[in-house]
N, C-alpha and C positions, 0 to 999 in steps of 0.2 A: 487307390491313390498311386499316382506315378512318382517316380524317384525325384523329379524336379520339384514337385510341390511339397515334398517331405521337409519338415523342419529339421535342420541339423542340430542334434543334441550335443551340448558340451559335456565332456567327460566330468564325472563327479570328482571334485578335488580331493575328497577324503580317500576314494579308491585309488586315485592316481598317486597320492602320497604314500598309501599303504604298499603299492606296487614298487615304488622307488626306494622308500626308506625302510620298509618292512624286512626285505632280504638283508639289508645292511645290519639292522638291529639283530636279526636272527643269527647272522654270521658272527657278529661280535659276541653275542651271548654264548653261543655254542663254543666258539673258539676260546673264550675266557674260561668257561667251565672246564673244558678239556685241558687247557694249559695249566690252570691252577690245580686241578685234580692230579695231573701227572707230577707236577712239582711237589705237591704235598706228600706224595708217596716217595719221591726221591730223597727228600731231606731226612727221612727216617730210615732206620735199618730195614733192609729188604725182608728180614725175618718177620717183621710186624705185618707187612702186607701179605706175605706168604701164609701167615696164620689166618688172616682174614679170608684168603682164597680157600684154604683148607676147610674152613667152617661151613662152606657150601656143599662139600662132598661131591664135587662135579669132576674134578681132575684126579688122575692117578698121582700119587705122591711124587713120582719121578719128574712130573711136568710142572709142579707147583712153583718150584724155585725159578725155573726158566720163565714162566709167565710173570711171576712177581718181579723179575729182573727187567724184562723187556716191555711189559705193558705200559709202565709210566713214561718211558721214552716215546713210544708210539702215540700216547695221548698228547704229549708235549708237541710232537711234530704236527699232528693233526690240528691241535689248537693254534700253533704258530702260523700254519698255512691259512687257517680260517681267519685269524686276526689280521693278517696282512692281505688276504684276498688273493693269494697265489695258489694256483691249482684248485680253485674253489669247488668245482664240480667233483673232482677226485677226493679232496679232503672232506667235503660235505658228505660224500658217499661213505667214506671211512667213518665219519662220526655217526652216520645213520646205521652202519653195520655194527659199530661198537654199542650204540644205544639199543639196537635190537637184541644183541647178545646179552647185554646187561639186563634188559627188561625180561627176556626169556629166563635168565638165570634167577632173577628174583621171583618170578611167577612159579618156576619149577620148585624152588626151595620152599615157597609158601605152600604149594600143593603137597609137598612131602612132609609138611609140618615143621620145617626148619625156619624159625623166625629169629632174625638177628636184631640185636639192639643197636649195633653199629656195623654198617656194611664195609667199612674200611676204604670207602671211595675217596675220601679226602685226607687220608692219613690220620694222624691224631689231632689235627686241628681242622677247623671248618665245621660244617654241619654234620652232626651225628644222627643219621636218619635210620629209622627201622625199616623193615622189609616193605611194608605197605607204602610208606613215604617214598622209598627208593623206586618202587614200581611206578608210582605216579610221576615222580621226577624224571625217570627214564622215558616214560611215555611222552611227556612234554618235550624232552630233549630230542626224541625221535621225530616228533612233528616239526620242530624247528629245523632239524637237520634236513628233512625232506624238503622243507620250504627253501633252504639254502640251495639244494640241488636243483629244484624245479625252476626257480627264478634266476635271471641273469645277475651276476655279481654287482653290477653297477659301477659308477665312475669312481667310487672310493675303494678300489681294489687294484692290486698289481696286475691282475688278469686283464682288466680294462686298459691299463696303461701299456702293457706289453702287446695288446692286440692291435693297437694303432700302428699303421705303417710308418716307417721312417721316411723323412723327406728324401726325395730322389736327388742325387748329386747333379749338378749342372753338366750338361753335355756341351763341352767346349767346341766340338766339331761343328755344331750348328749355330753357335753364337758368332755374330759378326764381329770382326776385329775392331778395336777401339781406333778412333780417328787420331792421327798424329798431331 
């Protein structure tokens, strides 16, 4: 069959909508989760989150307070960038990196027999998830973060708005003078 006789197939509207609206939904979900998670840790004393970090036995005691102090701010920054769609690929990569680290942390702790009743991920409010639930949650968060990185951010992002070229100013040297 030659190319001229082939019937041109219309794209499936469900797949087209998934490609355009899916990344937006994934970006907003991941951004909201990171922003809320970071904020929830900030409004409570840093010692609470430091105790949650210590319960995993992964960091030396000298690093726990530093991580407990800075991780919520990084989560808020990544979440804010994802929510606004600014630096989408970079912030999506950061979210994927965080999700991978958190997933690895939960899988490692479960392999060592350390099961937590509350991961400390959302401070003292929000969902209180155990180790298995957090592993599944972080796996889903990782998949959504990869989706954000893989697909373009779309028109509802600051990246799309800043990528458009500005209108060129008029070049008055080539414009004919107005008639008197």
